[in-house]
Backbone as JSON, one array per atom type, in Angstrom:
{
  "sequence": "MNREAFSAHWLTELDYRVTENRSKSSAILEKGQFRVGAKWRTTGRLPGQGEVTFRPKLDSSRANGVVIKHKFDAAIDWAGLFERLVEAMQPAYAMLHVFSEGDSRQAELDQVEAFDRPFAGEDYFTKWKTSLGTWRKPDSWQLEERRRYRFLPDLSWSNFLGPEFDGQYNHAELSSRAESVRPSGRGILVQVTSALGDVVDRHEWFREKRNLVRGAFAPGFFRTE",
  "N": [[34.43, 54.23, -43.18], [31.67, 54.3, -43.24], [28.6, 52.38, -42.77], [28.1, 50.88, -45.08], [30.61, 50.65, -46.34], [31.98, 49.23, -44.39], [30.49, 46.84, -44.31], [30.97, 45.9, -46.89], [33.57, 45.08, -46.66], [33.63, 43.11, -44.64], [31.48, 41.36, -44.96], [30.31, 38.29, -46.24], [28.6, 36.65, -48.78], [27.01, 33.65, -49.22], [25.89, 31.24, -51.46], [23.03, 29.09, -51.22], [21.02, 26.11, -51.41], [18.06, 24.17, -51.12], [17.1, 20.91, -51.62], [14.91, 18.23, -52.77], [16.07, 15.7, -52.46], [19.34, 14.12, -52.49], [20.03, 13.78, -55.1], [21.36, 14.9, -58.23], [19.54, 15.77, -60.07], [17.4, 16.44, -58.59], [14.45, 18.21, -57.5], [14.45, 21.69, -56.75], [13.71, 23.06, -53.69], [14.06, 25.36, -52.22], [16.05, 28.32, -52.4], [18.78, 30.62, -51.9], [20.75, 33.1, -50.15], [23.22, 32.89, -47.65], [24.2, 35.16, -45.13], [27.25, 35.86, -44.05], [29.31, 36.77, -41.41], [32.42, 37.81, -39.91], [35.36, 36.81, -38.08], [38.19, 38.1, -36.38], [41.68, 38.38, -35.43], [44.29, 40.04, -33.73], [47.79, 40.65, -33.18], [50.75, 41.69, -31.32], [51.58, 44.96, -30.03], [49.06, 45.79, -29.14], [47.25, 43.42, -28.62], [44.31, 41.71, -29.72], [40.83, 41.03, -30.58], [38.01, 40.54, -32.77], [34.56, 40.5, -33.84], [31.99, 40.28, -36.24], [28.55, 40.2, -36.93], [25.84, 39.56, -39.16], [22.49, 40.4, -40.01], [19.97, 38.07, -41.2], [19.31, 37.83, -44.73], [16.65, 37.75, -45.46], [15.25, 38.74, -43.31], [14.88, 41.64, -42.13], [14.35, 42.68, -39.68], [15.94, 41.67, -37.73], [18.99, 41.99, -35.76], [22.19, 43.5, -36.51], [25.6, 43.02, -35.42], [28.56, 44.12, -33.71], [31.51, 43.33, -32.06], [34.37, 44.31, -30.43], [37.43, 43.61, -28.97], [40.22, 44.56, -27.1], [43.52, 44.73, -25.66], [43.96, 47.0, -23.01], [45.25, 50.29, -23.3], [46.29, 53.26, -22.06], [47.25, 55.3, -23.64], [45.99, 55.26, -26.05], [43.43, 56.67, -28.06], [40.67, 55.74, -27.22], [38.07, 56.64, -26.8], [37.68, 58.4, -28.93], [37.82, 56.62, -31.1], [35.6, 55.02, -30.49], [33.48, 56.87, -30.72], [33.65, 57.47, -33.44], [32.94, 54.99, -34.53], [30.31, 54.75, -33.58], [29.15, 56.94, -34.88], [29.39, 56.1, -37.54], [28.0, 53.64, -37.59], [25.52, 54.0, -36.28], [24.04, 52.61, -34.09], [21.61, 50.75, -32.06], [22.39, 50.39, -29.46], [25.54, 50.98, -27.92], [28.72, 50.29, -26.44], [31.55, 51.22, -24.42], [34.18, 50.12, -22.54], [36.43, 49.17, -19.86], [37.2, 46.05, -18.85], [37.77, 44.45, -15.83], [39.05, 42.56, -13.0], [37.48, 43.52, -11.0], [34.98, 43.84, -12.11], [33.99, 41.34, -12.46], [31.48, 38.84, -12.22], [29.52, 36.48, -10.25], [29.97, 33.05, -11.11], [27.67, 31.63, -11.51], [25.79, 33.31, -12.57], [23.52, 34.14, -15.19], [24.35, 34.78, -18.64], [23.15, 37.12, -19.66], [22.82, 38.59, -17.4], [25.32, 38.97, -16.26], [28.11, 41.22, -15.99], [30.76, 41.19, -17.3], [32.02, 41.2, -19.69], [32.08, 42.48, -23.07], [28.93, 43.14, -24.71], [26.34, 42.34, -27.09], [23.27, 42.4, -28.89], [19.75, 41.66, -29.07], [18.61, 40.19, -26.91], [19.84, 40.97, -24.52], [18.6, 43.34, -23.91], [15.87, 42.97, -23.81], [14.99, 40.57, -22.62], [13.42, 39.1, -19.74], [13.27, 37.99, -16.34], [11.19, 35.59, -14.91], [9.02, 35.11, -12.02], [9.48, 32.52, -11.36], [12.05, 32.12, -12.0], [12.72, 31.6, -14.6], [13.63, 32.51, -17.99], [12.14, 34.9, -20.14], [11.17, 36.29, -23.33], [10.13, 38.74, -25.78], [7.76, 37.69, -28.29], [8.98, 36.67, -31.47], [7.66, 37.8, -33.62], [6.54, 40.08, -32.7], [7.4, 42.95, -33.28], [7.38, 45.6, -32.27], [7.41, 45.2, -29.48], [9.86, 43.9, -29.3], [11.54, 45.99, -29.76], [11.4, 47.48, -27.51], [13.54, 48.43, -25.41], [14.42, 47.58, -22.34], [16.25, 46.91, -20.42], [19.65, 46.75, -19.12], [22.73, 45.02, -18.58], [24.61, 46.44, -17.02], [25.96, 49.76, -16.5], [28.24, 51.05, -18.8], [31.54, 52.62, -19.17], [31.39, 54.51, -21.27], [28.47, 55.11, -23.15], [26.24, 54.58, -25.84], [22.98, 55.46, -26.4], [20.28, 54.64, -28.21], [17.12, 55.56, -29.86], [15.51, 53.47, -29.04], [15.71, 53.32, -26.32], [14.3, 55.4, -25.28], [12.46, 56.97, -22.72], [13.43, 55.44, -20.69], [15.14, 56.78, -19.08], [15.84, 59.8, -17.19], [16.46, 62.71, -18.69], [17.4, 65.23, -17.77], [18.24, 64.64, -15.15], [20.21, 62.75, -15.78], [22.07, 64.32, -17.18], [22.97, 65.96, -15.13], [24.29, 64.21, -13.46], [26.15, 62.58, -14.82], [29.45, 62.67, -16.34], [29.46, 63.57, -18.96], [26.9, 64.2, -21.3], [25.62, 64.05, -24.42], [24.13, 64.8, -27.62], [24.04, 62.45, -30.35], [23.7, 61.64, -33.52], [20.9, 59.63, -33.85], [20.56, 59.3, -31.15], [21.93, 59.51, -27.8], [25.14, 60.15, -26.28], [26.54, 58.91, -23.39], [28.79, 59.57, -20.9], [30.47, 58.37, -18.14], [32.68, 59.17, -16.42], [35.58, 61.38, -16.66], [37.8, 60.13, -17.82], [38.7, 57.12, -19.45], [40.54, 55.44, -18.25], [39.92, 55.65, -15.56], [38.32, 53.54, -14.81], [40.08, 51.51, -14.29], [42.25, 52.64, -12.79], [41.04, 54.08, -10.75], [39.08, 52.45, -9.51], [37.12, 51.9, -7.45], [36.13, 54.45, -6.94], [35.12, 55.0, -9.48], [33.04, 53.09, -9.56], [31.35, 54.15, -7.59], [30.65, 56.59, -8.78], [29.4, 55.62, -11.06], [27.19, 54.33, -9.91], [25.83, 56.59, -9.0], [25.12, 57.79, -11.44], [23.5, 55.81, -12.47], [21.2, 56.19, -11.06], [19.63, 57.89, -12.53], [18.14, 56.45, -14.23], [15.33, 54.32, -15.08], [13.7, 52.43, -12.45], [14.88, 49.12, -11.86], [16.14, 48.89, -14.3], [18.77, 48.08, -14.6], [20.39, 45.0, -14.56], [22.14, 44.18, -12.61], [21.31, 45.29, -10.29]],
  "CA": [[33.77, 55.53, -43.15], [30.22, 54.15, -43.05], [28.16, 50.99, -42.65], [28.21, 50.2, -46.36], [32.01, 50.31, -46.57], [32.3, 48.19, -43.42], [29.85, 45.61, -44.75], [31.63, 45.41, -48.1], [34.84, 44.47, -46.28], [33.5, 41.99, -43.71], [30.34, 40.5, -45.28], [30.42, 37.29, -47.31], [27.31, 36.05, -49.11], [27.19, 32.3, -49.73], [24.68, 30.67, -52.05], [22.57, 27.8, -50.71], [19.76, 25.62, -51.96], [17.47, 23.01, -50.46], [16.49, 20.04, -52.64], [14.1, 17.12, -52.24], [17.02, 14.67, -52.06], [20.71, 14.42, -52.88], [20.22, 13.56, -56.53], [21.67, 16.12, -58.98], [18.35, 16.19, -60.81], [16.31, 16.66, -57.63], [13.78, 19.5, -57.55], [14.91, 22.67, -55.77], [12.61, 23.54, -52.85], [14.36, 26.72, -51.74], [17.43, 28.76, -52.62], [19.02, 31.98, -51.45], [22.11, 33.38, -49.74], [23.56, 33.1, -46.25], [25.04, 36.34, -44.9], [28.24, 35.41, -43.08], [30.22, 37.8, -40.91], [33.82, 37.4, -39.81], [36.1, 36.97, -36.83], [39.59, 38.4, -36.64], [42.55, 38.44, -34.26], [45.52, 40.79, -33.97], [48.86, 40.45, -32.21], [51.63, 42.85, -31.21], [51.47, 45.83, -28.86], [47.66, 45.83, -28.69], [46.56, 42.21, -29.07], [42.86, 41.76, -29.56], [40.02, 40.24, -31.49], [36.72, 41.14, -33.07], [33.58, 39.67, -34.53], [30.84, 40.99, -36.79], [27.46, 39.33, -37.37], [24.89, 40.26, -40.0], [21.13, 39.88, -40.0], [19.64, 37.29, -42.39], [18.88, 38.66, -45.85], [15.19, 37.74, -45.56], [14.64, 39.22, -42.08], [15.5, 42.92, -41.82], [14.05, 43.08, -38.31], [16.99, 41.16, -36.85], [20.05, 42.96, -35.48], [23.6, 43.28, -36.79], [26.37, 43.23, -34.21], [30.02, 44.22, -33.78], [32.18, 43.29, -30.77], [35.82, 44.45, -30.59], [38.1, 43.5, -27.67], [41.66, 44.77, -27.18], [44.24, 45.06, -24.44], [43.82, 48.43, -22.73], [46.43, 51.15, -23.25], [45.78, 54.61, -21.8], [47.73, 56.23, -24.65], [45.13, 55.16, -27.22], [42.2, 57.47, -27.99], [39.56, 54.8, -27.34], [36.8, 57.38, -26.89], [37.57, 58.9, -30.29], [37.48, 55.47, -31.94], [34.23, 54.64, -30.16], [32.55, 57.84, -31.28], [33.66, 57.29, -34.89], [32.16, 53.79, -34.82], [28.9, 55.08, -33.34], [28.73, 57.83, -35.96], [29.28, 55.34, -38.78], [27.06, 52.52, -37.49], [24.22, 54.41, -35.73], [23.42, 51.42, -33.49], [20.61, 50.93, -31.01], [23.19, 50.54, -28.24], [26.97, 50.71, -28.05], [29.39, 50.42, -25.15], [33.02, 51.26, -24.32], [34.48, 49.84, -21.14], [37.59, 48.34, -19.55], [36.79, 45.0, -17.92], [38.82, 44.02, -14.91], [38.56, 41.61, -12.0], [36.45, 44.18, -10.2], [33.69, 43.75, -12.79], [33.59, 39.94, -12.6], [30.3, 38.43, -11.48], [29.53, 35.08, -9.88], [29.93, 32.15, -12.26], [26.34, 31.07, -11.72], [24.91, 34.27, -13.21], [23.27, 33.98, -16.61], [25.14, 35.71, -19.43], [22.49, 38.41, -19.82], [22.92, 39.31, -16.14], [26.7, 39.25, -15.91], [28.76, 42.36, -16.61], [32.19, 40.87, -17.27], [32.47, 41.11, -21.07], [31.23, 43.29, -23.94], [27.74, 42.41, -25.13], [25.55, 42.87, -28.2], [22.15, 41.52, -29.21], [18.46, 42.07, -28.48], [18.26, 39.5, -25.67], [20.34, 41.72, -23.36], [17.77, 44.51, -23.67], [14.44, 42.66, -23.79], [14.66, 39.4, -21.8], [13.14, 39.32, -18.34], [13.21, 36.77, -15.54], [9.9, 35.43, -14.24], [9.09, 34.79, -10.58], [9.96, 31.14, -11.24], [13.47, 32.09, -12.33], [12.93, 31.29, -16.02], [13.76, 33.69, -18.84], [11.15, 35.13, -21.2], [11.45, 37.4, -24.22], [8.99, 38.98, -26.67], [7.61, 36.85, -29.47], [9.8, 37.19, -32.57], [6.82, 38.53, -34.55], [6.1, 41.32, -32.06], [8.54, 43.84, -33.51], [7.32, 46.75, -31.37], [7.87, 44.74, -28.17], [11.27, 43.6, -29.4], [12.28, 47.25, -29.78], [11.29, 48.13, -26.21], [14.75, 48.05, -24.69], [14.09, 47.91, -20.95], [17.27, 46.42, -19.5], [21.08, 46.64, -19.41], [23.42, 44.35, -17.48], [25.12, 47.52, -16.19], [26.37, 50.93, -17.25], [29.64, 51.08, -19.19], [32.15, 53.94, -19.02], [30.71, 55.33, -22.27], [27.31, 54.38, -23.67], [25.35, 55.21, -26.8], [21.6, 55.02, -26.22], [19.43, 55.02, -29.33], [15.72, 55.86, -29.54], [14.89, 52.3, -28.4], [15.79, 53.5, -24.87], [13.5, 56.55, -24.86], [11.56, 56.69, -21.61], [14.11, 54.65, -19.67], [16.0, 57.65, -18.27], [15.48, 61.2, -17.04], [17.57, 63.38, -19.36], [17.93, 66.29, -16.91], [18.98, 63.97, -14.08], [21.38, 62.13, -16.39], [23.02, 65.38, -17.49], [23.53, 66.5, -13.89], [25.04, 63.19, -12.74], [27.24, 62.02, -15.63], [30.49, 63.6, -16.77], [29.08, 64.14, -20.25], [25.73, 63.69, -22.01], [25.46, 64.88, -25.61], [23.46, 64.12, -28.73], [24.85, 61.83, -31.4], [22.79, 61.0, -34.47], [19.53, 59.37, -33.39], [20.52, 59.1, -29.71], [22.82, 60.3, -26.95], [26.34, 59.53, -25.71], [26.63, 59.13, -21.95], [30.12, 59.23, -20.39], [30.35, 58.39, -16.68], [33.75, 60.01, -15.86], [36.34, 62.1, -17.69], [38.85, 59.31, -18.43], [38.45, 55.68, -19.47], [41.45, 54.82, -17.29], [39.34, 55.66, -14.21], [37.76, 52.21, -14.55], [41.18, 50.68, -13.79], [43.09, 53.34, -11.81], [40.22, 54.57, -9.64], [37.94, 51.56, -9.73], [36.06, 52.08, -6.45], [35.52, 55.75, -7.19], [34.31, 54.86, -10.69], [31.82, 52.37, -9.21], [30.48, 55.09, -6.88], [30.12, 57.55, -9.76], [28.45, 54.89, -11.91], [25.95, 54.15, -9.14], [25.15, 57.87, -9.0], [24.54, 57.98, -12.77], [22.43, 54.82, -12.64], [19.99, 56.71, -10.42], [18.84, 58.66, -13.48], [17.42, 55.49, -15.07], [14.12, 53.73, -14.5], [13.95, 51.34, -11.51], [14.95, 47.8, -12.45], [16.73, 48.93, -15.63], [20.06, 47.37, -14.59], [20.24, 43.63, -14.05], [23.02, 43.98, -11.46], [20.72, 45.93, -9.11]],
  "C": [[32.27, 55.45, -42.91], [29.87, 52.67, -43.02], [28.35, 50.21, -43.95], [29.64, 49.76, -46.64], [32.45, 49.19, -45.63], [31.75, 46.84, -43.88], [30.55, 45.02, -45.97], [32.93, 44.69, -47.77], [34.65, 43.16, -45.5], [32.37, 41.01, -44.04], [30.64, 39.56, -46.43], [29.04, 36.69, -47.54], [27.54, 34.72, -49.81], [25.86, 31.76, -50.25], [24.32, 29.34, -51.37], [21.31, 27.39, -51.46], [19.34, 24.36, -51.22], [16.75, 22.19, -51.53], [15.72, 18.91, -51.98], [14.99, 15.98, -51.75], [18.39, 15.03, -52.6], [21.0, 14.2, -54.36], [20.47, 14.9, -57.24], [20.46, 16.66, -59.74], [17.15, 16.49, -59.9], [15.74, 18.07, -57.75], [14.28, 20.41, -56.43], [13.7, 23.23, -55.01], [12.81, 24.99, -52.42], [15.8, 27.06, -52.1], [17.57, 30.22, -52.22], [20.48, 32.16, -51.11], [22.2, 33.51, -48.23], [24.42, 34.37, -46.16], [25.98, 36.01, -43.74], [29.14, 36.57, -42.69], [31.63, 37.26, -40.82], [34.31, 37.55, -38.38], [37.55, 37.28, -37.19], [40.36, 38.51, -35.33], [43.81, 39.19, -34.63], [46.53, 40.5, -32.86], [49.71, 41.72, -32.15], [51.37, 43.65, -29.95], [50.06, 45.84, -28.28], [46.93, 44.58, -29.19], [45.06, 42.31, -28.83], [42.14, 40.91, -30.58], [38.69, 40.96, -31.73], [35.83, 40.17, -33.81], [32.45, 40.55, -35.03], [29.82, 39.97, -37.26], [26.46, 40.16, -38.14], [23.53, 39.59, -39.93], [20.88, 39.05, -41.26], [19.08, 38.2, -43.49], [17.36, 38.79, -45.91], [14.49, 38.26, -44.31], [15.34, 40.5, -41.64], [15.23, 43.39, -40.4], [15.11, 42.6, -37.32], [18.12, 42.18, -36.72], [21.39, 42.52, -36.07], [24.37, 43.5, -35.5], [27.86, 43.29, -34.47], [30.56, 44.22, -32.35], [33.68, 43.33, -31.02], [36.44, 44.46, -29.19], [39.6, 43.66, -27.87], [42.24, 44.98, -25.79], [44.17, 46.57, -24.24], [45.18, 49.11, -22.69], [45.92, 52.58, -23.14], [46.21, 55.62, -22.86], [46.86, 56.24, -25.9], [43.86, 55.99, -27.01], [41.0, 56.54, -28.23], [38.24, 55.53, -27.51], [36.59, 57.92, -28.3], [37.19, 57.8, -31.26], [36.02, 55.08, -31.75], [33.22, 55.58, -30.82], [32.51, 57.77, -32.81], [32.83, 56.08, -35.29], [30.67, 54.06, -34.65], [28.37, 55.95, -34.47], [28.5, 57.06, -37.25], [28.15, 54.32, -38.73], [25.65, 52.92, -37.07], [23.48, 53.21, -35.13], [22.26, 51.78, -32.58], [21.31, 51.15, -29.68], [24.64, 50.26, -28.58], [27.63, 50.99, -26.72], [30.89, 50.48, -25.33], [33.37, 51.12, -22.86], [35.8, 49.09, -21.03], [37.14, 47.32, -18.51], [37.98, 44.52, -17.12], [38.22, 43.04, -13.91], [37.45, 42.22, -11.16], [35.06, 44.11, -10.81], [33.19, 42.31, -12.89], [32.39, 39.64, -11.71], [30.41, 36.96, -11.12], [29.31, 34.19, -11.09], [28.52, 31.66, -12.54], [25.38, 32.06, -12.39], [24.74, 33.95, -14.69], [24.02, 35.06, -17.39], [24.48, 37.07, -19.58], [22.47, 39.21, -18.53], [24.34, 39.76, -15.84], [27.22, 40.47, -16.65], [30.27, 42.13, -16.52], [32.76, 40.72, -18.68], [31.61, 42.08, -21.9], [30.05, 42.49, -24.45], [27.05, 43.12, -26.29], [24.43, 41.88, -28.48], [20.89, 41.87, -28.44], [18.18, 41.43, -27.12], [18.71, 40.26, -24.43], [19.39, 42.83, -22.96], [16.3, 44.18, -23.46], [14.07, 41.47, -22.91], [14.34, 39.82, -20.37], [13.01, 37.97, -17.64], [11.88, 36.71, -14.81], [10.11, 35.12, -12.76], [9.58, 33.38, -10.33], [11.44, 31.01, -11.59], [13.77, 31.73, -13.78], [12.98, 32.58, -16.83], [12.69, 33.73, -19.91], [11.63, 36.28, -22.07], [10.27, 37.57, -25.16], [8.96, 37.98, -27.82], [8.34, 37.49, -30.65], [8.99, 38.0, -33.58], [6.33, 39.85, -33.98], [7.23, 42.35, -32.12], [8.55, 45.02, -32.55], [7.81, 46.38, -29.97], [9.37, 44.45, -28.19], [12.13, 44.86, -29.41], [12.11, 48.04, -28.49], [12.45, 47.67, -25.36], [14.65, 48.53, -23.24], [15.18, 47.54, -19.96], [18.68, 46.63, -20.05], [21.7, 45.82, -18.28], [24.0, 45.38, -16.49], [25.53, 48.67, -17.1], [27.86, 50.87, -17.54], [30.22, 52.48, -18.96], [31.55, 54.93, -20.0], [29.63, 54.5, -22.93], [26.61, 55.21, -24.73], [23.97, 54.6, -26.61], [20.76, 55.55, -27.37], [18.0, 55.25, -28.91], [14.99, 54.69, -28.91], [14.85, 52.46, -26.88], [15.01, 54.73, -24.38], [12.53, 56.15, -23.75], [12.21, 55.9, -20.49], [15.05, 55.49, -18.8], [15.43, 59.06, -18.23], [16.66, 62.03, -17.57], [18.21, 64.45, -18.48], [18.77, 65.69, -15.79], [20.28, 63.36, -14.6], [22.45, 63.17, -16.66], [23.69, 65.94, -16.24], [24.43, 65.51, -13.17], [26.26, 62.68, -13.52], [28.26, 63.09, -15.98], [30.08, 64.31, -18.06], [27.85, 63.43, -20.81], [25.51, 64.59, -23.21], [24.81, 64.1, -26.74], [24.45, 63.55, -29.73], [23.89, 61.1, -32.34], [21.4, 60.87, -33.91], [19.43, 59.28, -31.87], [21.46, 60.01, -28.95], [24.03, 59.46, -26.54], [26.43, 59.91, -24.25], [27.99, 58.65, -21.47], [30.13, 59.42, -18.88], [31.38, 59.3, -16.04], [34.55, 60.61, -17.0], [37.35, 61.24, -18.42], [38.51, 57.83, -18.35], [39.33, 54.95, -18.47], [40.94, 54.82, -15.87], [38.8, 54.29, -13.83], [38.82, 51.31, -13.91], [41.9, 51.36, -12.61], [42.33, 53.81, -10.59], [38.93, 53.77, -9.6], [36.81, 51.8, -8.73], [35.36, 53.41, -6.65], [34.65, 55.7, -8.43], [33.0, 54.16, -10.37], [30.83, 53.29, -8.49], [29.84, 56.09, -7.84], [29.11, 56.86, -10.68], [27.13, 54.67, -11.18], [25.14, 55.44, -9.1], [24.44, 58.09, -10.34], [23.38, 57.01, -12.99], [21.11, 55.3, -12.03], [19.11, 57.52, -11.35], [18.0, 57.76, -14.39], [16.23, 54.91, -14.33], [14.48, 52.6, -13.53], [13.94, 49.98, -12.22], [15.6, 47.74, -13.82], [18.03, 48.12, -15.71], [19.91, 46.02, -13.91], [21.1, 43.38, -12.83], [22.48, 44.65, -10.2], [20.22, 44.89, -8.14]]
}
């Protein structure tokens, strides 16, 4: 029902301590708790898997993350599930998409450029490639820069954009091009077409519609451009 209930189910806190040496009487230099998430796998009609990661207890500026992957079935209300998760979690970014062979990228592409799997984590939104082809990202202590989300690998069928993406799109243009744009908590939900199955059943048409919607975003926002 909410982030607290989710965390209580999936979060494990493990005690740790750092000592001067391995002796039982050694002085303790540091102690605390690791915050460990979980991975799970399901079988049956809708086989799938998921993973949740939690920020360190001593660094609240880091991000939590949830990735859930399942076999696609058009009879499932994926959009309803997605919106419930967004409502409960209030993330910076969330995505719902069906990945198929048509979305596969060349093997040599870096992971933050490729759009062939679900993604989560600050690096996807803040890393940039220099003229020399190397990757850079904001210094970990520059929190304001780390929250300037300037990139996406590509646009998913449904996207939640939090306030970190303010200034990266023209709201009026986005509303006129996408199937649906509506407020949700701190951000907006952007849906490219009317049905998630369009990604599979009408793939080329979906790509054309997605390209139209991408035109409402700042130049260079998508890494696949």
